[in-house]
RODO-2510 file (C-alpha; in nm, 4 decimals, decimal comma):
residues 81
     n   res          X          Y          Z
     1     x     4,8669    -6,4350     5,1099
     2     x     5,1064    -6,2394     4,8968
     3     x     5,0674    -6,1909     4,5251
     4     x     5,3679    -6,0738     4,3287
     5     x     5,3167    -5,9049     3,9944
     6     x     5,6294    -5,7996     3,8167
     7     x     5,6953    -5,4396     3,7233
     8     x     5,7319    -5,5621     3,3648
     9     x     5,3729    -5,6899     3,3586
    10     x     5,2438    -5,3659     3,5091
    11     x     5,4393    -5,1693     3,2519
    12     x     5,2982    -5,3799     2,9673
    13     x     4,9477    -5,3254     3,1016
    14     x     5,0190    -4,9496     3,1341
    15     x     4,9093    -4,9607     3,4979
    16     x     5,0652    -4,8400     3,8191
    17     x     5,0400    -5,0571     4,1298
    18     x     4,7703    -4,8254     4,2671
    19     x     4,5702    -4,8437     3,9429
    20     x     4,5905    -5,2232     3,9445
    21     x     4,4664    -5,2386     4,3028
    22     x     4,1720    -5,0162     4,2056
    23     x     4,0892    -5,2323     3,9037
    24     x     4,0956    -5,5489     4,1165
    25     x     3,8764    -5,3836     4,3793
    26     x     3,6254    -5,2778     4,1135
    27     x     3,6039    -5,6289     3,9700
    28     x     3,5455    -5,7791     4,3152
    29     x     3,2831    -5,5113     4,3868
    30     x     3,1022    -5,5811     4,0592
    31     x     3,1020    -5,9533     4,1382
    32     x     2,9605    -5,8707     4,4845
    33     x     3,2642    -6,0188     4,6601
    34     x     3,3547    -5,6807     4,8176
    35     x     3,1342    -5,4208     4,9788
    36     x     3,2022    -5,0638     4,8767
    37     x     3,3918    -5,0106     5,2017
    38     x     3,6098    -5,3156     5,1523
    39     x     3,6716    -5,2259     4,7885
    40     x     3,7778    -4,8753     4,8903
    41     x     4,0074    -5,0071     5,1622
    42     x     4,1616    -5,2615     4,9230
    43     x     4,2260    -4,9866     4,6672
    44     x     4,3627    -4,7504     4,9312
    45     x     4,1035    -4,4793     4,8686
    46     x     3,8084    -4,3294     5,0543
    47     x     3,4525    -4,4524     5,0116
    48     x     3,3700    -4,1194     4,8453
    49     x     3,6518    -4,1732     4,5944
    50     x     3,5252    -4,5275     4,5326
    51     x     3,1797    -4,3850     4,4591
    52     x     3,3420    -4,1506     4,2082
    53     x     3,5314    -4,4372     4,0422
    54     x     3,2128    -4,6437     4,0179
    55     x     3,0301    -4,3477     3,8657
    56     x     3,3065    -4,2842     3,6087
    57     x     3,2721    -4,6442     3,4926
    58     x     2,8891    -4,6570     3,5082
    59     x     2,9085    -4,9373     3,7659
    60     x     2,5835    -4,9502     3,9663
    61     x     2,5864    -4,9538     4,3448
    62     x     2,5255    -5,2906     4,5083
    63     x     2,2587    -5,1847     4,7544
    64     x     1,9899    -5,4191     4,8787
    65     x     1,6656    -5,3104     5,0454
    66     x     1,8103    -5,4472     5,3696
    67     x     2,1123    -5,2173     5,3331
    68     x     1,8852    -4,9155     5,2868
    69     x     1,6765    -5,0095     5,5913
    70     x     1,9869    -5,0639     5,8043
    71     x     2,1320    -4,7284     5,6962
    72     x     1,8015    -4,5556     5,7678
    73     x     1,7887    -4,7075     6,1170
    74     x     2,1483    -4,6042     6,1844
    75     x     2,0758    -4,2459     6,0752
    76     x     1,7664    -4,2287     6,2962
    77     x     1,9594    -4,3633     6,5961
    78     x     2,2361    -4,1061     6,5517
    79     x     1,9889    -3,8215     6,5106
    80     x     1,8112    -3,9280     6,8300
    81     x     2,1312    -3,8998     7,0362
***
């Protein structure tokens, strides 16, 4: 799917294309439609940069207990190698 937004609309909103992509990614992340990785990829930035953007805007991380457990297991597996 392609979405075309005119340069005029971006100019009126005082946003660059990159800034708009970040704003869209942040909205989808807040609505739990995107993971942090997908939001970062959509915005064209690293996960670390996405963390920084979330922090700047006081947007909490969407982390479930299952996510924490999965991350913990992954870390333990990698340390055991």
